[in-house]
C-alpha positions in Angstrom: 31.7 -0.8 4.4 29.9 0.5 7.7 31.9 2.5 9.9 30.8 0.0 12.2 30.5 -4.0 11.8 27.3 -5.5 12.1 25.1 -8.6 11.0 23.8 -8.6 7.3 19.9 -7.3 7.7 17.2 -9.3 6.0 13.7 -7.7 4.7 11.0 -10.0 3.1 8.6 -8.4 1.4 5.4 -10.5 0.7 2.0 -10.1 -0.3 -1.5 -10.4 0.9 -5.3 -10.6 -0.6 -4.1 -10.0 -4.3 -1.4 -9.8 -6.5 0.1 -7.0 -8.4 -0.5 -4.7 -5.8 2.9 -3.3 -5.6 5.0 -5.7 -4.1 8.1 -4.8 -6.0 7.7 -1.2 -6.2 7.6 -1.2 -2.5 10.7 -3.9 -2.1 12.5 -1.2 -4.3 11.4 1.9 -2.4 12.5 0.2 0.5 15.9 -0.5 -0.9 16.3 2.9 -2.1 15.0 4.6 0.5 18.2 2.9 2.5 20.5 3.5 -0.1 19.8 7.3 0.2 20.6 6.7 3.6 24.3 5.8 2.6 23.7 1.9 3.2 24.9 -0.9 0.7 22.0 -2.3 -0.6 21.1 -5.1 -3.2 17.6 -6.6 -3.7 16.6 -10.1 -4.8 13.4 -12.0 -6.5 11.8 -15.2 -5.5 9.4 -16.5 -8.2 7.3 -19.3 -7.1 7.2 -21.0 -10.8 8.7 -24.2 -11.6 10.2 -22.7 -14.5 14.3 -22.6 -14.2 13.9 -18.7 -15.3 11.7 -16.1 -16.6 12.7 -16.9 -20.0 10.0 -19.3 -21.1 7.2 -17.7 -20.0 4.6 -16.0 -22.2 4.6 -12.4 -22.1 0.7 -11.7 -21.6 0.9 -14.2 -18.8 3.7 -13.2 -16.9 4.7 -9.5 -18.4 7.6 -8.4 -19.3 11.1 -10.9 -19.4 13.9 -8.5 -18.1 17.4 -9.5 -18.9 20.7 -8.7 -16.8 23.8 -7.8 -18.2 25.4 -11.3 -17.5 22.7 -12.8 -19.7 19.8 -14.0 -17.1 16.2 -13.8 -17.9 14.6 -12.6 -15.0 10.8 -11.6 -13.7 10.4 -7.3 -14.6 10.9 -6.8 -11.1 14.2 -6.9 -11.1 14.1 -4.2 -14.0 12.4 -2.0 -11.1 15.1 -2.5 -8.7 17.4 -1.9 -10.9 16.2 1.4 -12.0 15.1 2.2 -8.3 19.0 1.9 -7.2 21.0 2.5 -10.5 22.6 -0.7 -10.3 23.6 -3.3 -12.4 22.3 -6.9 -10.6 23.6 -10.2 -11.0 21.6 -13.4 -11.6 22.6 -14.4 -8.2 19.8 -12.2 -7.1 16.9 -14.0 -8.7 15.7 -17.2 -8.0 12.7 -19.7 -8.9 11.2 -22.9 -7.4 12.6 -24.3 -10.3 16.1 -23.5 -9.8 15.5 -24.3 -6.2 15.2 -27.7 -6.9 17.6 -28.0 -9.4 20.4 -27.0 -7.3 19.4 -29.4 -4.5 19.4 -32.2 -7.0 22.4 -31.5 -8.7 23.9 -31.4 -5.2 22.5 -34.7 -4.6 23.8 -36.2 -7.4 27.2 -35.0 -6.5 27.1 -36.2 -3.1 27.1 -32.9 -1.4 24.6 -34.4 1.0 27.1 -37.3 2.3 24.2 -40.0 1.9 21.7 -38.2 3.7 17.9 -38.6 2.8 17.1 -35.0 1.1 14.3 -33.8 2.3 12.0 -30.8 0.6 11.9 -29.7 4.5 14.5 -28.4 5.3 16.8 -28.7 2.3 14.7 -26.6 0.2 14.5 -23.9 2.2 18.0 -24.2 3.1 19.1 -24.0 -0.3 17.0 -20.7 -0.5 18.7 -19.7 2.7 21.9 -20.2 1.0 21.4 -18.5 -2.3 20.4 -15.3 -0.5 23.5 -15.1 1.9 25.6 -15.9 -1.2 24.1 -13.2 -2.9 24.2 -11.1 0.1 28.3 -11.8 0.2 29.2 -11.3 -3.2 27.5 -7.7 -3.2 28.8 -6.8 0.5 25.5 -5.5 1.5 24.6 -4.3 4.5 20.7 -4.9 3.6 19.1 -7.3 1.3 15.6 -6.9 0.4 13.8 -10.2 -0.6 10.6 -10.1 -2.3 8.7 -13.0 -2.8 6.4 -13.6 -5.5 2.7 -14.5 -5.6 0.2 -13.8 -2.1 0.0 -15.2 0.8 -1.5 -19.1 1.3 -0.7 -20.2 -1.9 0.8 -23.5 -2.3 4.0 -22.7 -4.1 5.0 -20.0 -1.8 5.1 -22.1 1.7 8.7 -23.2 1.3 10.0 -19.5 1.0 7.8 -18.7 4.0 9.6 -21.5 5.8 13.0 -20.4 4.6 12.0 -16.8 5.8 11.1 -18.6 9.3 14.4 -20.4 9.4 16.1 -17.3 8.9 14.7 -15.3 11.6 15.0 -18.7 14.1 19.0 -18.1 13.1 19.3 -14.1 13.2 15.9 -12.9 15.3 17.7 -9.6 15.2 18.2 -9.0 11.5 15.2 -10.4 9.7 12.1 -8.4 9.3 8.9 -9.1 7.1 6.8 -6.6 5.4 3.3 -6.9 4.3 1.5 -5.6 0.9 -1.7 -5.8 1.5 -5.0 -4.5 -0.6 -7.7 -2.7 0.9 -10.9 -3.1 -0.8 -13.4 -0.3 -1.1 -16.8 -2.2 -2.2 -19.0 0.1 -4.8 -21.7 -0.9 -2.9 -20.8 -0.7 0.7 -17.8 2.8 0.2 -15.9 1.4 3.2 -12.9 0.3 3.4 -12.7 -3.5 4.6 -9.7 -4.6 6.7 -11.1 -8.2 7.1 -9.0 -9.6 3.6 -5.9 -8.1 5.2 -6.7 -10.0 8.5 -7.3 -13.0 7.3 -3.8 -12.9 5.1 -2.0 -11.6 8.3 -3.2 -15.1 10.2 -2.2 -17.2 7.1 1.2 -15.8 7.3 1.4 -16.0 11.2 0.3 -20.0 10.5 3.6 -20.5 8.3 5.6 -19.2 11.8 5.9 -15.7 10.1 4.7 -12.7 11.6 4.7 -8.8 9.7 6.7 -6.3 11.4 5.1 -3.6 8.8 1.6 -3.5 6.6 1.7 -1.6 3.3 -1.8 -1.2 3.1 -2.6 -0.7 -0.6 -5.6 0.9 -1.6 -7.4 3.4 -4.0 -7.7 5.8 -1.3 -5.7 6.8 2.3 -5.9 4.4 4.8 -7.5 6.3 7.8 -6.5 6.2 11.3 -9.7 3.6 12.4 -8.7 1.3 9.5 -5.4 1.4 11.1 -6.1 1.0 14.4 -7.9 -2.1 13.8 -5.4 -3.5 11.7 -2.8 -2.9 14.5 -5.3 -5.1 16.9 -6.5 -7.6 15.1 -2.6 -8.2 13.2 -0.4 -7.5 16.7 1.5 -4.8 14.6 2.3 -1.5 16.1 -0.1 1.1 14.7 2.8 3.4 13.5 4.0 0.6 11.7 0.8 0.3 9.5 1.4 2.1 6.4 -1.0 3.8 3.8 -0.1 3.4 0.4 -2.7 5.0 -1.7 -2.7 4.8 -5.5 -0.3 7.4 -6.7 0.2 8.8 -10.7 4.1 7.8 -10.7 5.6 4.8 -8.9 8.7 6.9 -8.4 6.9 8.8 -5.7 6.3 5.9 -3.5 10.2 6.4 -2.1 9.1 10.2 -0.6 5.5 8.9 0.2 7.1 6.4 2.4 9.9 8.8 3.9 6.7 11.2 5.2 5.3 7.8 7.1 9.5 7.3 8.4 9.2 3.7 6.5 13.1 4.3 6.7 13.0 5.1 10.6 10.8 1.9 10.9 13.0 -0.7 9.4 16.2 0.9 11.3 14.2 0.5 14.5 13.2 -2.9 13.7 16.1 -4.1 12.8 18.5 -2.3 15.1 20.3 -0.8 11.8 23.0 0.9 12.5 22.8 4.9 11.5 26.2 5.8 10.9 27.6 5.5 7.5 30.9 7.0 6.5 31.1 10.5 5.6 31.2 9.6 1.5 28.6 7.1 2.0 26.0 9.5 3.3 26.9 12.4 0.8 26.7 10.0 -2.2 23.2 9.2 -0.5 22.0 12.6 -0.4 23.3 13.2 -3.9 21.2 10.3 -5.2 18.2 11.7 -3.3 18.6 14.9 -4.5 18.7 14.0 -8.5 15.8 11.6 -7.5 13.6 14.5 -6.0 14.3 16.7 -9.4 13.2 13.7 -11.5 10.3 13.2 -9.7 9.3 17.2 -10.2 10.0 16.8 -13.8 7.6 14.1 -14.1 5.2 16.4 -12.3 6.0 19.7 -14.0 6.4 18.6 -17.6 2.9 20.1 -19.5 4.3 20.0 -23.0 2.5 16.5 -24.6 5.0 14.0 -26.9 2.8 11.5 -28.3 4.3 7.6 -28.8 3.1 4.6 -30.1 4.0 1.0 -29.1 2.8 -1.1 -31.6 3.3 -4.7 -30.2 1.4 -8.0 -30.1 1.5 -8.9 -26.1 -1.1 -6.4 -24.9 -4.3 -8.6 -24.7 -5.1 -10.6 -21.9 -8.5 -11.0 -22.2 -10.7 -8.2 -22.3 -7.9 -6.6 -20.8 -4.8 -4.7 -21.9 -1.5 -6.0 -20.6 1.7 -2.8 -20.6 3.5 -5.0 -18.3 4.9 -6.8 -21.5 6.4 -4.2 -22.6 7.5 -2.2 -19.0 11.1 -1.5 -19.8 9.9 0.4 -23.3 7.6 2.2 -21.3 9.8 3.4 -19.0 12.7 4.5 -20.8 10.3 6.7 -22.8 9.3 8.0 -19.8 13.0 8.8 -18.7 13.6 10.6 -21.8 10.8 12.4 -22.2 11.4 14.0 -18.5 14.7 14.8 -19.5 13.8 17.0 -22.2 10.7 18.2 -20.1 8.3 16.6 -22.1 5.1 14.8 -20.8 4.8 11.5 -22.8 1.2 10.4 -24.2 1.4 6.5 -24.8 -0.9 4.5 -26.8 -0.7 0.6 -26.9 -1.7 -0.8 -30.2 -2.2 -4.2 -31.1 -0.1 -4.7 -34.5 -3.4 -7.1 -35.6 -5.5 -3.8 -36.1 -3.5 -3.7 -39.1 -4.1 -7.0 -40.8 -6.8 -7.8 -43.0 -8.6 -10.7 -41.0 -12.0 -11.3 -40.1 -14.2 -8.1 -39.8 -11.4 -6.0 -40.9 -10.7 -5.1 -44.2 -8.2 -3.8 -46.8 -10.0 -0.1 -46.0 -10.0 -0.4 -42.3 -6.3 -1.3 -42.5 -6.0 1.9 -45.0 -7.9 3.9 -42.3 -5.9 2.9 -39.2 -2.8 3.4 -41.2 -3.6 7.0 -41.1 -4.4 7.5 -38.3 -0.4 6.8 -37.1 -0.1 10.4 -38.3 -1.4 11.8 -35.1 1.9 10.4 -33.5 4.9 12.3 -32.9 7.0 8.9 -33.0 6.4 5.3 -33.3 8.2 2.4 -31.4 7.9 -1.8 -32.4 9.9 -3.6 -29.5 11.1 -6.5 -29.3 8.7 -10.3 -29.7 8.6 -13.7 -30.9 6.8 -15.7 -33.8 4.3 -14.9 -36.4 1.4 -13.4 -34.8 0.8 -9.8 -35.3 3.8 -9.4 -37.7 1.9 -8.5 -41.1 0.2 -5.7 -38.9 3.8 -4.6 -38.3 5.5 -5.0 -41.7 2.6 -2.6 -42.8 2.8 -0.3 -40.1 6.8 -0.1 -40.6 6.2 0.6 -44.8 4.0 3.3 -43.7 6.0 5.0 -41.1 8.8 4.9 -43.5 7.1 6.3 -46.6 5.5 9.2 -44.3 8.6 9.9 -42.2 7.2 9.4 -38.8 10.2 8.8 -36.3 10.9 5.3 -35.6 12.8 3.3 -33.4 13.0 -0.4 -33.8 13.5 -2.5 -30.8 15.3 -6.3 -31.3 12.1 -8.1 -33.7 11.7 -4.3 -34.7 15.2 -4.2 -36.3 14.6 -7.5 -38.0 11.1 -6.9 -39.2 12.5 -3.2 -40.9 14.8 -4.8 -42.6 12.6 -7.4 -44.5 10.8 -4.6 -45.2 13.2 -2.6 -46.6 13.9 -5.6 -48.1 10.5 -6.5 -50.1 9.6 -2.8 -50.5 12.7 -1.1 -51.4 15.5 -3.9 -52.3 12.8 -6.1 -54.6 13.6 -9.2 -52.8 9.8 -9.6 -52.3 10.2 -13.1 -50.8 12.2 -11.5 -47.9 11.3 -13.1 -44.6 12.9 -14.4 -41.7 13.8 -18.3 -41.0 11.8 -17.8 -37.8 8.9 -16.9 -39.7 9.4 -19.9 -42.3 11.8 -22.3 -42.0 12.1 -23.1 -45.6 12.4 -19.5 -46.4 14.8 -19.1 -49.7 15.5 -15.5 -48.9 16.0 -15.6 -45.5 17.4 -11.8 -44.8 17.0 -12.8 -41.4 18.4 -16.2 -40.5 19.3 -18.0 -37.2 22.7 -17.3 -36.1 25.0 -20.7 -36.6 25.4 -21.0 -32.4 21.7 -21.3 -32.3 21.3 -23.9 -35.4 21.9 -27.1 -32.9 20.2 -25.4 -30.1 16.9 -24.8 -32.1 17.2 -28.3 -33.6 17.4 -30.4 -30.2 14.4 -27.8 -28.7 17.3 -26.2 -26.5 15.2 -23.2 -25.8 15.5 -22.1 -22.7 18.4 -19.9 -21.9 20.2 -20.7 -24.7 19.7 -17.2 -27.1 22.4 -14.4 -27.4 21.8 -13.0 -24.1 23.3 -10.4 -22.2 25.3 -7.6 -22.5 27.8 -7.2 -26.1 29.7 -4.7 -27.6 28.9 -3.0 -30.7 31.1 -0.9 -32.5 29.0 2.2 -34.3 29.8 3.9 -37.5 31.5 7.5 -37.1 29.2 10.0 -38.5 25.5 8.0 -37.9 22.9 9.2 -35.8 23.2 6.0 -33.6 27.0 7.6 -33.2 25.4 10.8 -32.3 23.1 9.6 -29.9 25.6 7.7 -27.9 28.6 10.3 -28.6 30.9 7.4 -28.5 31.6 4.5 -31.4 31.7 1.2 -29.0 29.0 0.6 -26.9 27.6 -1.8 -24.7 23.9 -3.3 -24.7 21.8 -5.7 -23.6 20.5 -9.1 -26.0 18.0 -11.5 -26.4 17.5 -13.0 -29.6 18.5 -16.0 -31.9 18.0 -14.5 -35.3 20.3 -11.9 -37.1 20.7 -10.3 -40.3 21.7 -12.8 -43.2 25.1 -11.9 -43.9 24.8 -12.7 -47.8 22.0 -9.6 -48.1 24.1 -6.9 -46.1 25.7 -5.8 -49.5 22.0 -5.4 -51.5 20.2 -4.1 -48.8 23.2 -1.4 -48.3 23.5 -0.5 -51.9 19.8 0.2 -51.8 19.9 3.0 -49.3 19.8 1.3 -45.5 22.7 1.6 -43.4 24.0 -0.7 -41.3 25.4 1.6 -38.5 26.6 -0.9 -35.8 28.0 -4.2 -36.2 29.7 -6.5 -33.5 33.4 -6.5 -33.0 34.2 -8.6 -35.3 32.0 -6.8 -38.1 29.6 -10.4 -38.6 26.6 -9.6 -36.8 24.4 -6.6 -37.6 23.3 -4.7 -34.3 22.1 -1.3 -36.0 20.5 0.0 -38.8 19.2 3.6 -40.0 18.1 5.8 -42.9 20.3 8.9 -44.0 19.0 11.9 -42.2 18.4 13.3 -46.0 15.6 10.6 -46.5 14.3 10.4 -43.0 14.1 12.1 -39.9 14.7 9.3 -37.8 14.2 5.9 -38.7 16.5 4.0 -36.6 16.3 0.3 -35.1 18.4 -1.9 -33.0 19.0 -5.7 -32.6 19.5 -4.9 -28.8 17.3 -3.9 -26.0 18.4 -0.9 -24.6 15.4 -0.1 -22.4 17.0 -2.7 -20.2 19.7 -0.1 -19.3 17.1 2.8 -19.1 17.2 4.3 -15.4 15.3 7.5 -14.1 18.6 9.4 -13.0 20.3 8.3 -16.6 17.9 8.1 -19.3 18.8 5.9 -22.4 20.5 8.2 -25.1 19.1 6.3 -28.1 15.0 6.8 -26.6 16.1 10.7 -26.0 17.3 10.9 -29.5 14.4 9.8 -30.7 12.1 11.8 -28.4 14.2 14.5 -29.7 13.5 14.4 -33.0 9.8 13.2 -32.3 9.2 16.3 -30.7 10.2 18.7 -33.7 7.6 16.4 -35.6 
């Protein structure tokens, strides 16, 4: 706790003009700066969707679903918070419009409101505030950073802005607002324009909330003239207008913000007690030093390592959405930097390896041959049948040509199917997910999931969160973890069918990790004498990879890949 008792401080981070310009990174960076100064910090994400959680959202529309230790399915920004702060966050720190309304309705049904007429205002904003305060109390945080998804002016954000206004009215000295806004430089004009941000600030002010700081995002550095205009028209101190040009790595942002005195400005706005205990100050200094070392490695690594990620959630119109596998990409980076390697990541749509339309068998063969140019290949998680034939072709090629492979969740299930078909000789081997009438279902639905799927109970009902696995001594996986009992986060309904385990093992595939009771297969691998690194897990280890603690399984994979 702080040496001097003070009220909790709340920092709302909101967006202006367009989405996707860095609210999550801004919120994470502010939290990181305050944490490095010795403050106890926690971060909250508010999503405006009516979905109760992120679990049922399409990755190509929303990006990655990030799973917490306690099993809650959240927005990918929760992953950013965990990676920047190097902590595990609980489900109290994530809310959606749907979850808030659900909470209010449940309270109304239980007579919590004692017969009052329950109204959208004030009861919905009050519920938001109560959830924010509950997250603060459970974490013991001195500083709570709350990111409101979307942009100012959207109808679905109004109630969350009203919550910010009400909390500010209740605690005027303890609440700050940071707006992240985009400043375009139209090609035909060649001049940075502030007017969109001015309009966004005016819209925010119409909600009763005034920004204390503007983070001005753009391709290039914000000049003093533009700062003067924003300060004058937006009623924000000029020194509180922070330029945030594009950077090569998001992990540079805390350092760049500190150069612009963001930490000092936040501390001044909130009258934040700068005196912390000696122990917390030392811990903060230690974290900052470790972060600086990590960032330096990210910039100085020159020896390239080429990794392909073969997925099916990359297409969004004519554009590539790498956010669908954000945690996988970041996990690769962290382990690469640890090995002083520069990761060169290629995103490949698995549909390119399927004979269909204009893609011929000859095209697929050539495409598969191009996989030889990569040092290692990852097949991440996913659902459904689209793109699966292509993934199976890729796995077969990887196995036969001894290219280092790491399979995650679905990437493990498909590796089992491919091995069963092409090595064990079970020609009809498949998954119940792909064919619910399959008779050779080497991957089948878990017993605990049958009733849920039958009742179409899909939301928040999978095997979710952190589970323990027991690792076989002497295995590649045990060597990677340096342990035989580990914990990883999960998100799936299907598992290896126990009726086929012996048959598959007798053919050479090793089930090197299981649940403590031995019923669920958690890891597979091929012996090193057969393949340099062919490892897959039913879990999502990418969710636990952090800049300051790269994941050991990714590191082991890249170590072998770097020798290819």
